[in-house]
C-alpha positions, 0 to 999 in steps of 0.5 A, spaced: 274 482 911 269 483 917 272 480 924 268 474 924 271 471 917 278 473 919 277 470 926 274 464 922 280 464 917 285 464 922 282 458 925 282 454 919 289 456 918 292 454 924 288 447 924 291 446 917 298 447 920 297 443 926 295 437 921 301 437 916 306 435 922 306 427 919 305 429 911 311 429 906 314 435 903 310 434 896 304 433 900 305 440 904 306 443 897 299 441 894 296 443 900 299 450 900 298 450 893 290 448 894 290 454 899 293 459 895 289 457 889 283 457 892 284 464 895 286 466 889 280 464 885 275 467 890 279 474 889 279 473 881 271 471 881 269 476 886 268 470 891 264 465 886 264 458 889 266 455 882 272 460 882 274 458 889 274 451 887 277 451 881 282 455 883 284 451 889 284 445 884 289 448 880 293 451 885 293 443 888 296 441 882 301 446 881 303 445 888 304 437 887 308 438 881 313 443 883 315 439 888 315 432 884 322 428 885 327 429 879 328 423 875 
């Protein structure tokens, strides 16, 4: 990864962390899952936009469901 992409990624991550202060734990887990899923989808598909979006969607759903309150 070149230095421009790495710097942009750091800025996005830091901005995202700052915006999470008023979120519930379930919302935070959804956002984290979407981020991790997007990175994984991009890596697995060689940077495909569809793979990135698909990975983010699947990761967001998993993050949301994992932190659901037990009934």
